[in-house]
MDAnalysis code that builds the backbone (N, CA, C; Angstrom):
import MDAnalysis as mda
import numpy as np

u = mda.Universe.empty(474, n_residues=158, atom_resindex=np.repeat(np.arange(158), 3), trajectory=True)
u.add_TopologyAttr("name", ["N", "CA", "C"] * 158)
u.add_TopologyAttr("resid", np.arange(1, 159))
u.add_TopologyAttr("resname", ["UNK", "UNK", "UNK", "UNK", "UNK", "UNK", "UNK", "UNK", "UNK", "UNK", "UNK", "UNK", "UNK", "UNK", "UNK", "UNK", "UNK", "UNK", "UNK", "UNK", "UNK", "UNK", "UNK", "UNK", "UNK", "UNK", "UNK", "UNK", "UNK", "UNK", "UNK", "UNK", "UNK", "UNK", "UNK", "UNK", "UNK", "UNK", "UNK", "UNK", "UNK", "UNK", "UNK", "UNK", "UNK", "UNK", "UNK", "UNK", "UNK", "UNK", "UNK", "UNK", "UNK", "UNK", "UNK", "UNK", "UNK", "UNK", "UNK", "UNK", "UNK", "UNK", "UNK", "UNK", "UNK", "UNK", "UNK", "UNK", "UNK", "UNK", "UNK", "UNK", "UNK", "UNK", "UNK", "UNK", "UNK", "UNK", "UNK", "UNK", "UNK", "UNK", "UNK", "UNK", "UNK", "UNK", "UNK", "UNK", "UNK", "UNK", "UNK", "UNK", "UNK", "UNK", "UNK", "UNK", "UNK", "UNK", "UNK", "UNK", "UNK", "UNK", "UNK", "UNK", "UNK", "UNK", "UNK", "UNK", "UNK", "UNK", "UNK", "UNK", "UNK", "UNK", "UNK", "UNK", "UNK", "UNK", "UNK", "UNK", "UNK", "UNK", "UNK", "UNK", "UNK", "UNK", "UNK", "UNK", "UNK", "UNK", "UNK", "UNK", "UNK", "UNK", "UNK", "UNK", "UNK", "UNK", "UNK", "UNK", "UNK", "UNK", "UNK", "UNK", "UNK", "UNK", "UNK", "UNK", "UNK", "UNK", "UNK", "UNK", "UNK", "UNK", "UNK", "UNK", "UNK", "UNK"])
u.atoms.positions = np.array([
    [45.757, -19.530, -24.878],
    [44.963, -18.503, -25.480],
    [43.983, -17.960, -24.429],
    [43.871, -16.687, -24.375],
    [43.026, -16.033, -23.388],
    [41.668, -15.723, -24.011],
    [40.651, -16.117, -23.309],
    [39.295, -15.852, -23.768],
    [38.912, -14.451, -23.318],
    [38.701, -13.576, -24.274],
    [38.425, -12.184, -23.941],
    [36.928, -11.860, -23.968],
    [36.126, -12.875, -24.104],
    [34.689, -12.615, -24.099],
    [34.264, -12.144, -22.708],
    [33.522, -11.103, -22.694],
    [33.030, -10.587, -21.425],
    [31.753, -11.317, -21.063],
    [31.675, -11.642, -19.821],
    [30.457, -12.268, -19.337],
    [29.432, -11.181, -19.058],
    [28.283, -11.371, -19.640],
    [27.217, -10.403, -19.419],
    [26.380, -10.865, -18.242],
    [26.230, -9.970, -17.309],
    [25.420, -10.275, -16.139],
    [24.040, -9.658, -16.335],
    [23.061, -10.414, -15.997],
    [21.710, -9.874, -16.068],
    [21.279, -9.492, -14.654],
    [20.708, -8.358, -14.582],
    [20.241, -7.863, -13.299],
    [18.721, -7.977, -13.288],
    [18.232, -8.720, -12.343],
    [16.794, -8.864, -12.212],
    [16.245, -7.672, -11.436],
    [15.306, -7.004, -12.042],
    [14.672, -5.875, -11.379],
    [13.461, -6.407, -10.624],
    [13.463, -6.181, -9.339],
    [12.381, -6.660, -8.491],
    [11.480, -5.474, -8.162],
    [10.207, -5.682, -8.377],
    [9.243, -4.629, -8.060],
    [9.275, -4.334, -6.557],
    [9.101, -3.069, -6.172],
    [9.156, -2.727, -4.746],
    [8.127, -3.480, -3.899],
    [6.934, -3.700, -4.434],
    [5.912, -4.386, -3.636],
    [6.303, -5.830, -3.330],
    [7.067, -6.462, -4.216],
    [7.537, -7.831, -3.954],
    [8.559, -7.817, -2.825],
    [9.442, -6.839, -2.846],
    [10.420, -6.694, -1.776],
    [9.718, -6.471, -0.432],
    [8.671, -5.657, -0.427],
    [7.941, -5.383, 0.811],
    [7.265, -6.641, 1.330],
    [6.615, -7.395, 0.450],
    [5.933, -8.624, 0.867],
    [6.948, -9.636, 1.404],
    [8.097, -9.745, 0.747],
    [9.139, -10.650, 1.247],
    [9.635, -10.205, 2.619],
    [9.786, -8.900, 2.792],
    [10.223, -8.368, 4.084],
    [9.215, -8.712, 5.180],
    [7.939, -8.502, 4.898],
    [6.898, -8.785, 5.898],
    [6.877, -10.270, 6.247],
    [7.034, -11.127, 5.256],
    [7.090, -12.569, 5.522],
    [8.336, -12.924, 6.330],
    [9.446, -12.291, 6.008],
    [10.693, -12.553, 6.729],
    [10.586, -12.117, 8.197],
    [9.829, -11.063, 8.450],
    [9.649, -10.583, 9.820],
    [8.658, -11.432, 10.610],
    [8.132, -12.442, 9.955],
    [7.183, -13.373, 10.574],
    [5.918, -12.669, 11.064],
    [5.517, -11.655, 10.304],
    [4.257, -11.003, 10.600],
    [3.131, -11.875, 10.052],
    [2.005, -11.787, 10.671],
    [0.881, -12.605, 10.240],
    [0.333, -12.037, 8.929],
    [0.647, -12.714, 7.832],
    [0.229, -12.291, 6.506],
    [-0.816, -13.276, 6.002],
    [-1.942, -12.774, 5.581],
    [-2.999, -13.625, 5.067],
    [-2.926, -13.632, 3.540],
    [-2.231, -14.606, 2.969],
    [-2.007, -14.661, 1.527],
    [-3.278, -14.914, 0.731],
    [-4.292, -15.482, 1.369],
    [-5.550, -15.746, 0.669],
    [-6.263, -14.446, 0.292],
    [-5.903, -13.348, 0.934],
    [-6.542, -12.075, 0.634],
    [-6.255, -11.594, -0.775],
    [-5.139, -12.016, -1.368],
    [-4.781, -11.523, -2.696],
    [-5.886, -11.784, -3.709],
    [-6.387, -13.008, -3.763],
    [-7.435, -13.315, -4.740],
    [-8.733, -12.602, -4.378],
    [-9.031, -12.494, -3.075],
    [-10.236, -11.776, -2.660],
    [-10.154, -10.298, -3.041],
    [-9.000, -9.686, -2.838],
    [-8.811, -8.275, -3.183],
    [-9.007, -8.076, -4.686],
    [-8.441, -8.969, -5.487],
    [-8.595, -8.870, -6.943],
    [-10.060, -8.978, -7.336],
    [-10.759, -9.946, -6.768],
    [-12.176, -10.131, -7.101],
    [-13.019, -8.933, -6.672],
    [-12.724, -8.378, -5.517],
    [-13.464, -7.213, -5.024],
    [-13.226, -6.016, -5.942],
    [-11.974, -5.789, -6.313],
    [-11.643, -4.645, -7.163],
    [-12.157, -4.826, -8.590],
    [-12.321, -6.066, -9.026],
    [-12.894, -6.333, -10.348],
    [-14.400, -6.151, -10.352],
    [-14.982, -5.932, -9.184],
    [-16.402, -5.681, -9.080],
    [-17.271, -6.921, -9.060],
    [-16.668, -8.062, -8.780],
    [-17.440, -9.297, -8.736],
    [-18.343, -9.308, -7.509],
    [-19.522, -9.881, -7.686],
    [-20.432, -10.041, -6.549],
    [-19.901, -11.154, -5.665],
    [-19.672, -10.824, -4.420],
    [-19.093, -11.799, -3.500],
    [-20.032, -12.053, -2.332],
    [-20.030, -13.272, -1.900],
    [-20.762, -13.640, -0.701],
    [-19.769, -13.576, 0.450],
    [-20.087, -12.804, 1.480],
    [-19.146, -12.633, 2.597],
    [-18.818, -13.943, 3.307],
    [-19.635, -14.961, 3.116],
    [-19.336, -16.247, 3.753],
    [-18.247, -17.006, 3.007],
    [-17.975, -16.638, 1.749],
    [-16.971, -17.361, 0.967],
    [-15.636, -16.635, 0.871],
    [-15.576, -15.379, 1.285],
    [-14.319, -14.638, 1.201],
    [-13.627, -14.626, 2.560],
    [-12.342, -14.348, 2.533],
    [-11.533, -14.362, 3.746],
    [-11.523, -13.027, 4.485],
    [-12.153, -12.000, 3.911],
    [-12.119, -10.674, 4.526],
    [-13.421, -10.403, 5.262],
    [-13.330, -9.573, 6.281],
    [-14.519, -9.184, 7.040],
    [-15.250, -8.062, 6.297],
    [-16.417, -7.707, 6.765],
    [-17.179, -6.627, 6.124],
    [-16.448, -5.290, 6.257],
    [-15.772, -5.087, 7.378],
    [-14.992, -3.855, 7.567],
    [-13.834, -3.812, 6.570],
    [-13.134, -4.930, 6.415],
    [-12.026, -4.987, 5.465],
    [-12.516, -4.835, 4.030],
    [-13.681, -5.364, 3.743],
    [-14.273, -5.214, 2.414],
    [-14.477, -3.734, 2.099],
    [-14.998, -3.003, 3.057],
    [-15.189, -1.561, 2.890],
    [-13.851, -0.855, 2.707],
    [-12.845, -1.244, 3.480],
    [-11.522, -0.629, 3.362],
    [-10.901, -0.903, 1.994],
    [-11.061, -2.117, 1.495],
    [-10.536, -2.455, 0.171],
    [-11.211, -1.603, -0.894],
    [-12.514, -1.497, -0.817],
    [-13.246, -0.692, -1.801],
    [-12.833, 0.774, -1.736],
    [-12.641, 1.304, -0.532],
    [-12.212, 2.697, -0.393],
    [-10.826, 2.899, -0.984],
    [-9.896, 1.994, -0.675],
    [-8.536, 2.120, -1.205],
    [-8.526, 2.038, -2.731],
    [-9.315, 1.141, -3.283],
    [-9.359, 1.017, -4.739],
    [-10.009, 2.251, -5.361],
    [-11.022, 2.801, -4.733],
    [-11.650, 4.034, -5.215],
    [-10.628, 5.181, -5.212],
    [-9.863, 5.269, -4.147],
    [-8.833, 6.313, -4.069],
    [-7.838, 6.152, -5.213],
    [-7.412, 4.917, -5.451],
    [-6.481, 4.662, -6.561],
    [-7.111, 5.080, -7.894],
    [-8.363, 4.696, -8.115],
    [-9.041, 4.994, -9.387],
    [-9.135, 6.498, -9.633],
    [-9.182, 7.283, -8.581],
    [-9.326, 8.729, -8.706],
    [-8.050, 9.479, -8.362],
    [-6.921, 8.807, -8.394],
    [-5.655, 9.428, -7.999],
    [-4.846, 9.857, -9.213],
    [-3.728, 10.487, -8.931],
    [-2.841, 10.940, -9.991],
    [-1.929, 9.835, -10.513],
    [-1.972, 8.645, -9.939],
    [-1.086, 7.557, -10.388],
    [-1.814, 6.496, -11.200],
    [-3.095, 6.682, -11.437],
    [-3.883, 5.671, -12.134],
    [-3.290, 5.327, -13.503],
    [-2.785, 6.331, -14.213],
    [-2.241, 6.091, -15.547],
    [-0.825, 5.529, -15.520],
    [-0.079, 5.781, -14.459],
    [1.313, 5.336, -14.410],
    [1.522, 4.050, -13.632],
    [0.600, 3.707, -12.739],
    [0.717, 2.481, -11.946],
    [-0.428, 1.553, -12.337],
    [-0.103, 0.382, -12.883],
    [-1.173, -0.540, -13.281],
    [-2.002, -0.979, -12.078],
    [-3.267, -1.263, -12.347],
    [-4.151, -1.648, -11.250],
    [-3.697, -2.945, -10.602],
    [-3.093, -3.855, -11.372],
    [-2.596, -5.108, -10.781],
    [-1.501, -4.835, -9.760],
    [-0.680, -3.848, -10.010],
    [0.366, -3.463, -9.060],
    [-0.257, -2.861, -7.811],
    [-1.248, -2.018, -7.981],
    [-1.859, -1.375, -6.828],
    [-2.574, -2.378, -5.935],
    [-3.072, -3.463, -6.504],
    [-3.724, -4.496, -5.693],
    [-2.748, -5.068, -4.665],
    [-1.482, -5.169, -5.040],
    [-0.471, -5.632, -4.085],
    [-0.282, -4.624, -2.951],
    [-0.348, -3.341, -3.280],
    [-0.225, -2.324, -2.230],
    [-1.417, -2.374, -1.273],
    [-2.615, -2.633, -1.800],
    [-3.774, -2.810, -0.930],
    [-3.531, -3.998, -0.001],
    [-3.028, -5.083, -0.576],
    [-2.715, -6.284, 0.201],
    [-1.717, -5.963, 1.311],
    [-0.684, -5.215, 0.986],
    [0.346, -4.844, 1.965],
    [-0.263, -3.988, 3.075],
    [-1.024, -2.967, 2.691],
    [-1.607, -2.057, 3.680],
    [-2.516, -2.813, 4.648],
    [-3.327, -3.717, 4.123],
    [-4.258, -4.457, 4.987],
    [-3.546, -5.415, 5.932],
    [-2.371, -5.872, 5.554],
    [-1.646, -6.835, 6.376],
    [-0.701, -6.192, 7.385],
    [-0.534, -4.892, 7.315],
    [0.413, -4.237, 8.221],
    [-0.144, -4.162, 9.636],
    [0.704, -4.435, 10.613],
    [0.274, -4.243, 12.009],
    [0.173, -2.747, 12.318],
    [-0.514, -2.438, 13.389],
    [-0.771, -1.035, 13.741],
    [0.493, -0.203, 13.902],
    [1.526, -0.770, 14.495],
    [2.732, 0.040, 14.712],
    [3.382, 0.438, 13.384],
    [3.299, -0.409, 12.364],
    [3.843, -0.036, 11.057],
    [2.928, 0.956, 10.342],
    [1.627, 0.758, 10.450],
    [0.686, 1.719, 9.861],
    [0.895, 3.108, 10.453],
    [1.077, 3.147, 11.755],
    [1.291, 4.420, 12.450],
    [2.561, 5.100, 11.942],
    [3.630, 4.348, 11.802],
    [4.898, 4.931, 11.356],
    [4.864, 5.342, 9.886],
    [4.201, 4.561, 9.058],
    [4.072, 4.929, 7.644],
    [3.228, 6.194, 7.511],
    [2.164, 6.279, 8.286],
    [1.322, 7.470, 8.254],
    [2.118, 8.691, 8.695],
    [2.897, 8.545, 9.731],
    [3.744, 9.656, 10.213],
    [4.714, 10.086, 9.125],
    [5.350, 9.127, 8.480],
    [6.294, 9.443, 7.398],
    [5.588, 10.137, 6.234],
    [4.416, 9.638, 5.906],
    [3.654, 10.227, 4.796],
    [3.237, 11.661, 5.119],
    [2.751, 11.887, 6.324],
    [2.347, 13.240, 6.713],
    [3.525, 14.209, 6.656],
    [4.665, 13.765, 7.137],
    [5.831, 14.654, 7.114],
    [6.293, 14.920, 5.680],
    [6.262, 13.897, 4.853],
    [6.671, 14.075, 3.459],
    [5.690, 14.987, 2.718],
    [4.411, 14.848, 3.013],
    [3.413, 15.736, 2.403],
    [3.702, 17.194, 2.738],
    [4.004, 17.427, 3.990],
    [4.249, 18.805, 4.396],
    [5.572, 19.335, 3.845],
    [6.605, 18.513, 3.884],
    [7.910, 18.967, 3.413],
    [7.946, 19.207, 1.909],
    [7.278, 18.359, 1.153],
    [7.341, 18.489, -0.304],
    [6.277, 19.409, -0.882],
    [5.076, 19.367, -0.322],
    [3.965, 20.118, -0.921],
    [3.296, 21.098, 0.034],
    [3.763, 21.136, 1.283],
    [3.181, 21.983, 2.325],
    [1.680, 21.735, 2.473],
    [1.322, 20.473, 2.472],
    [-0.074, 20.068, 2.628],
    [-0.295, 19.595, 4.059],
    [-1.332, 20.148, 4.675],
    [-1.757, 19.679, 5.995],
    [-3.095, 18.966, 5.815],
    [-3.248, 17.863, 6.493],
    [-4.490, 17.100, 6.386],
    [-5.400, 17.418, 7.566],
    [-6.621, 16.901, 7.515],
    [-7.572, 17.170, 8.595],
    [-7.164, 16.492, 9.900],
    [-6.312, 15.469, 9.804],
    [-5.839, 14.773, 11.001],
    [-4.349, 15.026, 11.186],
    [-3.993, 15.461, 12.344],
    [-2.570, 15.566, 12.669],
    [-2.112, 14.221, 13.220],
    [-0.841, 14.059, 13.340],
    [-0.307, 12.802, 13.867],
    [-0.811, 12.554, 15.287],
    [-0.941, 13.597, 16.082],
    [-1.422, 13.444, 17.455],
    [-2.891, 13.033, 17.487],
    [-3.684, 13.550, 16.553],
    [-5.082, 13.101, 16.438],
    [-5.143, 11.612, 16.119],
    [-4.276, 11.187, 15.262],
    [-4.234, 9.774, 14.860],
    [-3.885, 8.896, 16.058],
    [-2.919, 9.343, 16.845],
    [-2.545, 8.578, 18.040],
    [-3.693, 8.509, 19.038],
    [-4.398, 9.600, 19.199],
    [-5.520, 9.629, 20.139],
    [-6.663, 8.730, 19.681],
    [-6.953, 8.758, 18.389],
    [-8.090, 7.996, 17.869],
    [-7.818, 6.494, 17.828],
    [-6.575, 6.123, 17.590],
    [-6.170, 4.718, 17.573],
    [-6.890, 3.915, 16.476],
    [-7.177, 4.565, 15.354],
    [-7.781, 3.917, 14.182],
    [-6.823, 4.084, 13.001],
    [-5.685, 3.451, 13.091],
    [-4.588, 3.746, 12.179],
    [-4.922, 3.496, 10.714],
    [-5.536, 2.370, 10.403],
    [-5.839, 2.071, 9.003],
    [-6.930, 3.000, 8.472],
    [-7.969, 3.213, 9.239],
    [-9.043, 4.110, 8.802],
    [-8.539, 5.541, 8.641],
    [-7.669, 5.964, 9.525],
    [-7.104, 7.308, 9.416],
    [-6.199, 7.431, 8.198],
    [-5.430, 6.401, 7.921],
    [-4.582, 6.427, 6.726],
    [-5.449, 6.514, 5.474],
    [-6.528, 5.750, 5.430],
    [-7.426, 5.792, 4.273],
    [-8.041, 7.179, 4.121],
    [-8.428, 7.791, 5.229],
    [-8.987, 9.145, 5.197],
    [-7.963, 10.139, 4.650],
    [-6.741, 10.041, 5.118],
    [-5.679, 10.942, 4.653],
    [-5.390, 10.712, 3.168],
    [-5.357, 9.454, 2.748],
    [-5.124, 9.161, 1.333],
    [-6.248, 9.718, 0.468],
    [-7.460, 9.647, 0.955],
    [-8.590, 10.189, 0.206],
    [-8.474, 11.710, 0.066],
    [-8.019, 12.368, 1.116],
    [-7.841, 13.825, 1.070],
    [-6.712, 14.247, 0.134],
    [-5.735, 13.370, -0.041],
    [-4.531, 13.740, -0.801],
    [-4.388, 12.917, -2.078],
    [-5.505, 12.601, -2.715],
    [-5.471, 11.791, -3.939],
    [-4.620, 12.400, -5.041],
    [-4.591, 13.716, -5.109],
    [-3.863, 14.369, -6.191],
    [-2.341, 14.266, -6.041],
    [-1.865, 13.833, -4.897],
    [-0.425, 13.608, -4.698],
    [-0.186, 12.183, -4.185],
    [-0.977, 11.261, -4.699],
    [-0.912, 9.878, -4.234],
    [0.445, 9.238, -4.504],
    [1.142, 9.710, -5.517],
    [2.479, 9.179, -5.809],
    [3.426, 9.360, -4.625],
    [3.211, 10.385, -3.820],
    [4.054, 10.596, -2.640],
    [3.844, 9.456, -1.643],
    [2.618, 8.981, -1.521],
    [2.372, 7.851, -0.615],
    [3.099, 6.602, -1.109],
    [3.033, 6.325, -2.394],
    [3.731, 5.145, -2.921],
    [5.235, 5.262, -2.716],
    [5.769, 6.451, -2.916],
    [7.193, 6.669, -2.646],
    [7.506, 6.442, -1.168],
    [6.620, 6.911, -0.301],
    [6.826, 6.771, 1.144],
    [6.852, 5.308, 1.558],
    [5.871, 4.551, 1.102],
    [5.801, 3.145, 1.513],
    [6.968, 2.349, 0.916],
    [7.355, 2.659, -0.314],
    [8.513, 1.970, -0.903],
    [9.795, 2.316, -0.160],
    [9.950, 3.576, 0.162],
    [11.155, 4.004, 0.890],
    [11.178, 3.446, 2.313],
    [10.032, 3.331, 2.915],
    [9.942, 2.844, 4.287],
    [10.480, 1.408, 4.401],
    [10.207, 0.584, 3.407],
    [10.588, -0.819, 3.478],
    [11.839, -1.171, 2.691],
    [12.333, -0.280, 1.870],
    [13.511, -0.644, 1.066],
    [14.702, 0.205, 1.413],
])
């Protein structure tokens, strides 16, 4: 007798940020996993003593800026804040060469899709050599199309 029951396969949907974090770990990049709880506490508005957290004062400012941009962006209603905390974690852990390439991709996508030019061109970014700060500045300028940045970073790593 032949068993005609079909086997149902379940497909696990993996969030893009998990795939990115796994990729970064696989590439043996220096990832500071302790930052996740610090980022959550900072974004929740908890009073923190800089001697007890793993982030520097500069990184603390960058985290606050990124979270402010998210709070005032066009994706606030569609992307949960817990998900965005992972993107902050990813951005802070990226080495300069990846930040530079993601910024380049984002700038080109902004121009191709929305014909938006930012105050910094890619050549300005290369000259200044402040890749994370420049990315934050560009994200702040383009909050109304922040979904394009999330698409860019997801596409870059997947």
